[in-house]
C-alpha positions as CSV (number, residue, x, y, z in Angstrom):
1,M,0.0,0.0,0.0
2,V,1.2,3.5,-0.7
3,A,1.8,5.7,2.1
4,I,-0.5,8.6,2.1
5,N,0.3,11.0,4.4
6,T,2.7,11.7,7.5
7,Q,3.5,15.4,9.0
8,K,7.0,14.7,8.4
9,N,6.8,13.9,4.9
10,V,4.1,16.7,4.2
11,L,6.8,19.2,5.3
12,S,9.3,17.9,3.4
13,G,7.5,17.2,0.2
14,K,8.2,19.0,-3.1
15,E,5.4,20.1,-5.4
16,P,4.5,18.3,-8.7
17,P,6.0,19.1,-11.6
18,K,4.1,21.5,-13.8
19,M,3.1,21.3,-17.5
20,P,4.5,24.2,-19.6
21,G,2.4,26.5,-21.8
22,A,-0.2,27.9,-19.4
23,L,-2.0,30.8,-20.9
24,P,-3.0,33.9,-19.0
25,L,-6.5,33.4,-17.3
26,L,-7.3,30.2,-19.5
27,G,-4.2,28.1,-18.3
28,H,-4.1,24.8,-20.4
29,M,-7.9,24.9,-21.0
30,L,-7.5,25.2,-24.6
31,E,-5.4,22.4,-25.2
32,F,-7.3,20.3,-22.5
33,G,-10.5,21.0,-24.3
34,K,-9.4,19.7,-27.8
35,N,-8.9,16.4,-26.6
36,P,-8.6,15.7,-22.7
37,F,-7.3,12.3,-23.1
38,D,-4.5,13.3,-25.7
39,Y,-3.5,16.1,-23.3
40,M,-3.3,13.9,-20.1
41,M,-1.4,11.3,-22.1
42,R,1.2,14.0,-23.0
43,L,1.3,15.1,-19.3
44,R,2.1,11.7,-18.3
45,N,4.6,11.1,-20.8
46,K,6.4,14.3,-20.1
47,L,6.1,14.6,-16.2
48,G,5.3,10.8,-15.2
49,E,3.0,9.5,-12.8
50,I,2.3,12.9,-11.1
51,G,2.0,16.3,-12.7
52,E,0.3,19.7,-12.6
53,F,-2.0,21.6,-15.0
54,R,-4.4,24.6,-14.8
55,M,-8.0,24.9,-15.9
56,F,-8.9,28.4,-15.8
57,H,-7.9,29.4,-12.1
58,Q,-8.0,25.9,-11.1
59,K,-4.7,24.1,-10.2
60,M,-5.2,20.2,-11.4
61,V,-2.8,17.5,-10.3
62,L,-3.0,14.4,-12.5
63,M,-2.0,11.1,-10.9
64,T,-1.9,7.9,-12.9
65,G,-0.6,4.1,-12.5
66,P,-1.5,1.8,-10.0
67,E,0.4,3.2,-6.9
68,A,-0.9,6.8,-7.9
69,N,-4.4,5.5,-8.2
70,E,-4.2,3.7,-4.8
71,A,-3.1,6.8,-3.1
72,F,-5.9,8.6,-4.7
73,F,-8.6,6.2,-4.1
74,R,-7.8,5.1,-0.3
75,A,-7.2,8.8,0.9
76,P,-9.8,9.8,3.7
77,D,-12.8,12.1,2.7
78,A,-11.2,14.7,5.1
79,Q,-8.1,14.8,3.0
80,L,-9.4,14.4,-0.8
81,D,-13.0,15.5,-0.9
82,Q,-15.1,14.0,-3.4
83,S,-18.2,16.1,-2.6
84,Q,-16.0,19.5,-3.3
85,A,-15.1,18.3,-6.7
86,Y,-18.6,17.4,-7.9
87,K,-20.5,20.6,-7.2
88,I,-21.0,20.5,-10.9
89,M,-23.7,17.9,-9.9
90,T,-25.6,20.2,-7.3
91,P,-27.9,21.9,-9.9
92,I,-29.1,18.5,-11.4
93,F,-29.2,16.4,-7.9
94,G,-30.5,19.4,-5.8
95,K,-29.1,21.3,-3.0
96,G,-28.5,19.3,0.1
97,V,-28.4,16.2,-1.9
98,V,-25.5,13.7,-2.3
99,F,-22.3,15.7,-3.2
100,D,-24.0,18.9,-1.7
101,A,-24.9,17.4,1.6
102,P,-22.8,17.3,4.7
103,P,-20.7,14.0,5.0
104,H,-22.8,12.4,7.8
105,K,-26.0,13.0,5.6
106,K,-24.6,12.0,2.4
107,D,-23.5,8.6,3.6
108,Q,-26.9,8.1,4.9
109,Q,-28.5,9.0,1.8
110,L,-26.1,6.7,-0.3
111,K,-26.9,3.7,2.0
112,M,-30.7,4.3,1.4
113,L,-30.1,3.4,-2.3
114,M,-27.8,0.4,-1.7
115,P,-30.7,-2.3,-1.3
116,V,-31.9,-2.0,-4.9
117,L,-28.3,-2.8,-5.7
118,R,-27.9,-5.7,-3.4
119,D,-27.6,-9.4,-4.5
120,K,-31.1,-10.5,-4.0
121,P,-33.0,-8.0,-6.0
122,M,-30.2,-8.0,-8.9
123,R,-31.2,-11.8,-9.5
124,G,-34.7,-10.4,-10.8
125,Y,-33.1,-7.7,-13.0
126,A,-32.0,-10.1,-15.9
127,Q,-35.7,-11.0,-17.1
128,V,-36.5,-7.3,-16.9
129,I,-33.7,-6.5,-19.3
130,V,-34.4,-9.2,-21.5
131,R,-37.9,-8.3,-22.1
132,E,-36.9,-4.6,-22.7
133,V,-34.6,-5.7,-25.6
134,E,-36.8,-8.3,-27.1
135,Q,-39.7,-5.5,-27.2
136,M,-37.0,-3.0,-28.7
137,I,-36.2,-5.1,-31.6
138,A,-39.6,-6.8,-32.1
139,D,-40.1,-4.8,-35.3
140,W,-36.7,-4.8,-37.0
141,G,-37.3,-7.5,-39.4
142,D,-34.9,-9.5,-41.3
143,S,-32.5,-6.5,-41.7
144,G,-31.9,-2.8,-41.4
145,E,-29.9,0.1,-40.4
146,I,-29.8,2.2,-37.0
147,D,-27.9,4.8,-35.2
148,L,-26.3,2.4,-32.6
149,L,-25.5,5.0,-30.0
150,E,-29.1,6.6,-30.2
151,F,-30.5,2.9,-30.0
152,M,-28.3,2.1,-26.9
153,K,-29.5,5.3,-25.3
154,E,-33.1,4.6,-25.7
155,L,-32.7,0.8,-24.7
156,T,-30.6,1.7,-21.5
157,I,-33.1,4.3,-20.2
158,Y,-36.0,1.9,-20.3
159,T,-34.0,-1.0,-18.8
160,S,-32.5,1.3,-16.0
161,S,-35.6,3.1,-15.3
162,H,-37.7,-0.4,-15.5
163,C,-35.3,-2.1,-13.1
164,L,-34.5,0.8,-10.7
165,L,-37.4,3.3,-10.7
166,G,-40.5,1.4,-11.3
167,D,-43.3,1.1,-13.5
168,E,-44.6,4.9,-13.5
169,F,-41.0,5.9,-15.0
170,R,-40.9,3.3,-17.6
171,Y,-44.9,3.2,-18.8
172,E,-46.9,6.3,-17.6
173,L,-43.9,9.1,-18.0
174,N,-42.0,7.1,-20.7
175,E,-41.8,10.2,-23.4
176,E,-41.7,12.9,-20.7
177,F,-39.2,11.4,-18.6
178,A,-36.8,10.7,-21.5
179,K,-37.0,14.4,-22.3
180,I,-36.3,15.6,-18.9
181,Y,-33.5,13.2,-18.6
182,H,-31.8,14.3,-21.9
183,D,-31.9,17.8,-20.7
184,L,-30.6,17.0,-17.3
185,E,-27.6,15.1,-18.9
186,K,-26.8,17.8,-21.2
187,G,-26.5,20.0,-18.2
188,V,-23.2,17.9,-17.3
189,N,-21.3,20.3,-19.3
190,P,-17.3,21.1,-18.7
191,L,-18.4,24.6,-17.9
192,A,-20.2,23.7,-15.0
193,F,-16.9,22.6,-13.1
194,V,-16.2,26.4,-12.9
195,F,-19.2,28.1,-13.8
196,P,-22.3,25.9,-12.8
197,Y,-25.0,28.7,-13.0
198,L,-24.1,30.7,-16.0
199,P,-27.1,32.1,-17.9
200,L,-26.7,29.7,-20.7
201,P,-29.7,28.0,-22.6
202,V,-28.3,24.7,-22.0
203,F,-28.4,25.2,-18.0
204,R,-31.8,26.9,-18.4
205,R,-33.4,23.6,-19.9
206,R,-31.0,21.7,-17.0
207,D,-32.9,23.9,-14.3
208,K,-36.5,23.6,-15.9
209,A,-36.2,19.8,-16.3
210,R,-35.1,19.5,-12.6
211,A,-38.2,21.5,-11.4
212,R,-40.6,19.6,-13.7
213,L,-39.4,16.1,-12.2
214,Q,-39.7,17.1,-8.8
215,E,-43.3,18.0,-9.6
216,L,-43.6,14.6,-11.1
217,V,-42.0,12.9,-8.3
218,T,-44.4,14.8,-5.8
219,G,-47.5,13.5,-7.8
220,I,-46.3,9.7,-7.8
221,I,-45.5,10.0,-4.0
222,A,-49.3,11.0,-3.4
223,K,-50.7,8.1,-5.8
224,R,-48.8,5.5,-4.1
225,A,-49.7,6.4,-0.7
226,Q,-53.2,5.7,-1.9
227,K,-52.2,2.2,-2.8
228,P,-52.3,-0.8,-0.4
229,E,-49.6,-2.6,-2.0
230,K,-46.1,-1.4,-2.0
231,S,-43.5,-1.8,-4.7
232,E,-39.8,-2.9,-4.2
233,D,-37.9,-0.4,-6.5
234,A,-35.5,2.4,-5.6
235,F,-38.3,5.0,-5.4
236,Q,-40.2,3.1,-3.0
237,L,-37.1,2.6,-0.6
238,L,-36.5,6.4,-0.6
239,I,-40.4,7.3,0.1
240,D,-40.0,4.8,2.9
241,A,-36.4,5.8,4.0
242,R,-35.7,7.4,7.4
243,Y,-32.5,9.3,8.4
244,D,-30.7,8.5,11.8
245,D,-33.1,11.0,13.6
246,G,-36.2,9.6,12.2
247,S,-37.0,12.2,9.6
248,R,-38.4,11.4,6.0
249,L,-36.7,12.5,2.9
250,S,-38.4,15.3,1.1
251,A,-39.7,15.2,-2.3
252,H,-36.8,17.7,-3.4
253,E,-34.3,15.0,-1.7
254,I,-36.1,12.0,-3.3
255,T,-35.8,13.6,-6.8
256,G,-32.4,14.3,-6.6
257,M,-31.4,10.8,-5.3
258,L,-33.7,9.3,-8.5
259,I,-31.6,11.2,-10.8
260,G,-28.5,10.0,-9.3
261,T,-29.7,6.5,-9.4
262,I,-30.7,6.7,-13.1
263,F,-27.5,8.4,-13.9
264,A,-25.3,5.5,-12.5
265,G,-27.4,3.1,-14.2
266,H,-27.9,4.5,-17.7
267,H,-25.4,7.6,-18.1
268,T,-22.4,5.6,-18.8
269,T,-23.7,2.3,-20.0
270,A,-25.1,3.5,-23.2
271,G,-21.8,4.3,-24.6
272,T,-20.1,1.2,-23.3
273,A,-22.9,-0.8,-25.0
274,A,-22.4,1.0,-28.2
275,W,-18.4,0.4,-28.1
276,T,-19.1,-3.2,-27.3
277,L,-20.8,-3.9,-30.5
278,L,-18.7,-1.6,-32.8
279,E,-15.2,-3.3,-31.3
280,L,-16.9,-6.9,-32.1
281,A,-18.2,-5.7,-35.7
282,R,-14.6,-4.4,-36.3
283,R,-13.1,-7.8,-35.3
284,P,-14.9,-10.9,-36.9
285,E,-12.7,-13.3,-34.9
286,Q,-13.5,-11.9,-31.6
287,L,-17.4,-11.7,-32.5
288,A,-17.3,-15.4,-33.6
289,Q,-15.7,-16.6,-30.2
290,V,-18.4,-14.5,-28.4
291,L,-21.0,-16.2,-30.5
292,N,-19.8,-19.5,-30.3
293,E,-20.1,-18.9,-26.4
294,L,-23.4,-17.5,-26.4
295,D,-24.7,-20.3,-28.9
296,A,-23.5,-23.1,-26.9
297,H,-24.7,-21.7,-23.6
298,F,-28.2,-20.3,-24.4
299,G,-28.9,-22.0,-27.8
300,A,-31.7,-20.2,-29.7
301,D,-34.2,-19.8,-26.7
302,G,-32.4,-20.6,-23.9
303,E,-33.5,-18.5,-20.8
304,V,-31.3,-15.7,-19.6
305,T,-31.1,-15.7,-16.0
306,F,-28.9,-14.0,-13.4
307,Q,-26.7,-17.2,-12.9
308,S,-26.5,-18.1,-16.8
309,L,-24.8,-14.6,-17.2
310,R,-22.2,-15.2,-14.7
311,E,-20.9,-18.1,-17.0
312,I,-20.2,-16.4,-20.3
313,P,-16.4,-15.1,-19.6
314,A,-15.6,-14.5,-23.5
315,L,-18.4,-11.8,-23.5
316,E,-17.4,-10.3,-20.0
317,N,-13.8,-10.0,-20.9
318,V,-14.7,-8.1,-24.3
319,I,-16.9,-5.8,-22.1
320,K,-14.0,-5.4,-19.6
321,E,-11.4,-4.5,-22.6
322,V,-14.0,-2.0,-23.8
323,L,-14.0,-0.4,-20.6
324,R,-10.3,-0.3,-20.5
325,L,-10.0,1.5,-24.0
326,H,-13.1,3.4,-23.8
327,P,-13.9,4.2,-20.0
328,P,-16.6,6.8,-20.1
329,L,-15.2,9.1,-17.6
330,I,-12.5,11.5,-18.6
331,F,-11.0,11.7,-15.1
332,L,-12.2,11.4,-11.5
333,I,-11.7,14.3,-9.5
334,R,-11.0,15.1,-5.5
335,K,-10.4,18.6,-3.8
336,V,-7.4,18.6,-1.5
337,M,-8.6,19.7,1.7
338,Q,-5.4,18.8,3.6
339,D,-2.0,18.8,2.3
340,F,-1.6,15.4,0.4
341,Q,1.4,13.3,0.2
342,F,2.3,10.8,-2.6
343,K,5.9,9.6,-2.5
344,D,8.0,12.5,-2.6
345,Y,5.5,15.0,-3.5
346,T,3.2,17.2,-1.6
347,V,-0.2,18.5,-3.1
348,K,-1.2,21.8,-1.4
349,A,-4.8,22.1,0.0
350,G,-6.9,23.9,-2.3
351,K,-5.7,22.1,-5.5
352,Y,-7.7,19.3,-7.2
353,V,-6.3,15.9,-7.8
354,C,-7.8,13.7,-10.5
355,A,-7.3,10.0,-11.7
356,S,-7.9,9.1,-15.3
357,P,-8.8,5.5,-16.1
358,R,-8.2,6.1,-19.8
359,V,-4.4,6.9,-19.2
360,S,-4.0,4.6,-16.5
361,H,-5.1,1.6,-18.6
362,R,-2.7,2.6,-21.2
363,I,0.4,2.0,-19.3
364,A,2.5,-0.4,-21.2
365,D,4.1,-1.9,-18.0
366,V,0.6,-2.9,-16.6
367,F,-1.3,-3.5,-19.9
368,P,1.5,-4.8,-22.5
369,D,0.7,-3.6,-26.1
370,P,-1.9,-1.1,-24.6
371,E,-3.5,0.0,-27.7
372,K,-4.4,-3.7,-28.8
373,F,-7.9,-4.7,-28.4
374,D,-7.3,-7.9,-26.4
375,P,-9.9,-9.6,-24.2
376,D,-7.7,-12.3,-23.4
377,R,-5.8,-9.9,-21.0
378,Y,-8.3,-11.0,-18.4
379,S,-7.9,-14.8,-18.6
380,E,-7.0,-17.0,-15.7
381,T,-3.7,-17.3,-17.2
382,R,-2.9,-13.7,-17.8
383,Q,-4.9,-11.7,-15.3
384,E,-3.5,-8.2,-16.2
385,D,-6.0,-6.6,-14.4
386,A,-4.9,-8.4,-11.1
387,A,-2.7,-5.8,-9.7
388,P,-5.0,-3.6,-7.2
389,F,-6.1,-0.4,-8.8
390,S,-4.7,-1.2,-12.4
391,W,-8.1,-1.5,-14.0
392,I,-10.2,1.4,-12.6
393,A,-13.1,1.8,-15.1
394,F,-15.6,1.8,-12.2
395,G,-13.3,3.9,-10.0
396,G,-11.9,2.4,-6.8
397,G,-11.8,2.4,-2.9
398,K,-15.0,3.1,-1.0
399,H,-16.0,5.3,-3.6
400,K,-16.1,2.7,-6.3
401,C,-19.3,3.0,-8.5
402,S,-21.8,0.9,-6.4
403,G,-23.8,-0.1,-9.6
404,N,-21.0,-1.8,-11.2
405,A,-22.6,-5.2,-10.9
406,F,-25.7,-3.7,-12.2
407,A,-23.9,-2.5,-15.3
408,M,-22.3,-5.5,-16.0
409,L,-25.4,-7.4,-15.6
410,Q,-27.4,-5.0,-17.8
411,L,-24.6,-5.2,-20.6
412,K,-24.4,-9.1,-20.7
413,A,-28.1,-9.3,-20.7
414,I,-28.4,-7.0,-23.7
415,F,-25.8,-8.6,-25.9
416,S,-27.4,-12.5,-24.8
417,I,-30.3,-11.3,-26.7
418,L,-28.9,-8.9,-29.5
419,L,-26.1,-10.9,-30.7
420,R,-28.1,-14.3,-30.9
421,R,-30.6,-12.4,-32.7
422,Y,-28.7,-10.5,-35.4
423,T,-25.3,-10.0,-36.9
424,F,-23.8,-6.4,-37.1
425,E,-21.7,-4.5,-39.7
426,L,-20.3,-1.1,-39.9
427,I,-21.7,0.9,-42.5
428,D,-19.2,3.7,-42.5
429,N,-15.2,3.3,-42.6
430,K,-14.0,1.8,-39.3
431,D,-11.7,4.6,-38.6
432,T,-14.9,7.1,-38.4
433,Y,-15.8,5.5,-35.3
434,Q,-14.0,7.6,-32.8
435,D,-14.6,8.8,-29.0
436,D,-16.4,12.2,-28.6
437,F,-14.5,14.0,-26.2
438,T,-16.8,17.2,-26.2
439,Q,-19.1,15.5,-23.7
440,M,-18.4,14.8,-20.1
441,V,-19.4,11.4,-20.6
442,V,-17.4,9.9,-23.5
443,Q,-19.5,8.1,-25.9
444,P,-19.0,7.3,-29.6
445,L,-19.2,10.1,-32.2
446,S,-22.7,10.6,-33.7
447,P,-24.0,9.5,-36.2
448,C,-23.0,6.0,-35.3
449,R,-24.4,3.8,-38.1
450,V,-24.5,0.1,-38.2
451,R,-26.3,-2.3,-40.4
452,Y,-28.2,-5.5,-38.8
453,K,-29.3,-8.7,-40.5
454,K,-31.1,-11.6,-38.7
455,R,-29.1,-14.7,-37.9
456,S,-30.6,-18.1,-39.3
457,L,-28.4,-20.7,-38.0
458,I,-27.9,-21.0,-34.2
459,K,-26.4,-24.0,-32.5
460,E,-28.6,-25.9,-29.9
461,A,-27.9,-25.2,-26.4
462,A,-25.2,-27.2,-24.6
463,V,-25.1,-27.7,-20.7
464,W,-22.0,-26.1,-19.7
465,S,-21.2,-25.4,-15.9
466,T,-19.0,-22.6,-14.7
467,T,-16.0,-24.9,-14.3
468,D,-16.4,-26.0,-18.1
469,I,-15.9,-22.5,-19.1
470,V,-13.5,-20.7,-16.5
471,Q,-10.8,-22.7,-15.3
472,E,-11.0,-22.4,-11.6
473,R,-8.0,-21.7,-9.5
474,V,-7.0,-24.8,-7.5
475,Q,-6.2,-24.1,-3.9
476,S,-5.4,-27.0,-1.5
477,G,-4.8,-27.2,2.4
478,P,-6.6,-28.1,5.6
479,H,-7.7,-24.7,6.3
480,F,-8.3,-21.5,4.5
481,Q,-8.4,-17.5,5.6
482,I,-10.8,-15.1,4.5
483,T,-9.6,-11.5,4.3
484,I,-12.0,-8.5,3.9
485,D,-10.8,-5.1,2.8
486,R,-13.2,-2.8,4.7
487,E,-12.2,0.2,2.8
488,L,-13.3,-1.6,-0.4
489,C,-16.6,-3.5,1.0
490,Q,-19.6,-1.8,-0.2
491,G,-22.2,-4.1,1.3
492,H,-23.6,-5.6,-1.7
493,A,-24.3,-9.0,0.3
494,T,-23.3,-11.2,-2.8
495,C,-20.8,-12.9,-0.4
496,M,-23.7,-13.7,2.0
497,T,-25.7,-15.1,-0.9
498,E,-22.9,-17.4,-2.2
499,A,-21.5,-18.6,1.3
500,P,-24.2,-17.9,4.1
501,E,-22.1,-20.3,6.3
502,L,-19.1,-17.9,6.0
503,F,-20.7,-14.3,5.8
504,Q,-23.3,-12.2,7.5
505,V,-24.4,-8.8,5.9
506,D,-26.7,-6.5,8.2
507,D,-28.9,-4.1,6.9
508,A,-26.4,-1.2,7.2
509,G,-24.0,-3.3,4.8
510,N,-21.7,-4.3,7.6
511,V,-20.0,-7.7,6.8
512,T,-19.1,-10.2,9.6
513,V,-16.9,-13.2,8.8
514,L,-18.6,-16.1,10.7
515,Q,-15.9,-18.7,10.7
516,E,-12.4,-17.7,11.4
517,N,-10.7,-21.0,10.3
518,P,-13.3,-22.7,7.9
519,P,-13.2,-26.2,7.0
520,L,-12.0,-27.1,3.5
521,E,-15.4,-28.4,2.0
522,L,-16.3,-24.6,2.3
523,L,-13.4,-23.5,0.1
524,K,-15.3,-23.6,-3.2
525,K,-18.3,-21.5,-1.6
526,A,-15.7,-19.1,-0.5
527,Q,-14.0,-18.9,-3.7
528,Q,-17.3,-18.0,-5.4
529,A,-17.9,-15.2,-2.9
530,E,-14.3,-13.8,-3.6
531,K,-15.0,-14.2,-7.4
532,Y,-18.7,-12.4,-7.3
533,C,-17.8,-9.6,-4.9
534,P,-18.5,-6.6,-6.9
535,A,-15.9,-4.4,-5.0
536,K,-13.4,-7.1,-5.0
537,A,-13.2,-6.9,-1.1
538,I,-12.6,-10.4,-0.4
539,K,-9.5,-12.6,-0.5
540,I,-9.1,-16.3,0.0
541,K,-5.9,-17.7,0.9
542,S,-5.3,-21.3,1.7
543,N,-3.0,-22.3,4.6
């Protein structure tokens, strides 16, 4: 683990090296704005794993590589504050909600949402997503053309709202909610980092959409209060939730937290879904491998379930490689509240530090031949992502995206249907399909056109077990040890589902290991808990 801070080191540390070429007032904003990724790659190549640049008057320190990432993600909130860095979201989520709330209140709000992302409700989402995909492609016919990004945006807003928010948002408010969400999404503009309340049309539409959504939420709360039966979605969880002092959430707070939920479930997934299909269409050999796996596993009409989606590693590795090369977020930011130490450097309070998944994912010492699309990096024999904080598409540490398991489930469910029903090919030259860096969430440039054609021959389903597909690690010994990294654990409770004899998770998400020295016959269950933990907080070690 990287040492983060000691008083002696802080006093003796030197400042990070600075990028030359800053302009008066603007700093490096013009260069950064043209292509943030290219700029940050140049910074790493010139200055190394830590270096400073300036966006307008804000001093930014970029940290890249596994050691720098670990220091960044493990730093306490009192030192590196996530909330201060994401004031850009305050007009969207609302004042006093999540990033704008005091730390003790923010923690309570985030815990209120965690139950819908826990293991038990997740097991019912696969069928919901499959129905949405089938409905979206019901009128496709034998062949046609689509704008892939627009299709994925529409599909993932349906799947996310249906799974997480409930029937009202999916059916009763379908078109209006889609428009509201579009205006809120456009409000996540780079200018909002520095000037969130400029009188720009895009910000006016954002604020109008936020106010209208609160009106709709207030109406749905009143309607649900009249119904005898209760829903089990995130919306109802928030209606029923209480703070530690017993008070309820206001309609304003519920609205902001629902926006946060759907942003987590949709905002980044649509672009990843589009890039997954584009990368497979570019590479027939990779596509063939994934199709062989899906055909053998599901056949033409095999049921798509939570468990069956765990057993398609070729597709999962493709998605992980897409997230390595095309992570949706340009960078993750924290404000330095107390002087922050990394190796021989001290970052002074008042500056901002940022981690860039896209830059860290292209370090040759971590991912050899980093520009190559190579899903086999994540195979049991190579495990290039095994080093802590090397693959950070979903962030890391205690602030790792709690919806990462839902995102992977959603993507695998979508492609388990799409790829078995249709083949896809690029319409335009393959080099025209590029990332759009003008948006805060990176997605393929529009238009993003593909041609589809119905598949005619699909192999009959074969009964494959997880061990047929993935070579399990073999561990031996009379006993084994279980270690939980409490800083990483987010309380998904997957471990308790896989091995109830070994793990207990309470309503607050606290994990208890029930047996300190488990017998060998529970090793397989413990390994399953380790493998499927969304936060990768569990380590199993044989004695």
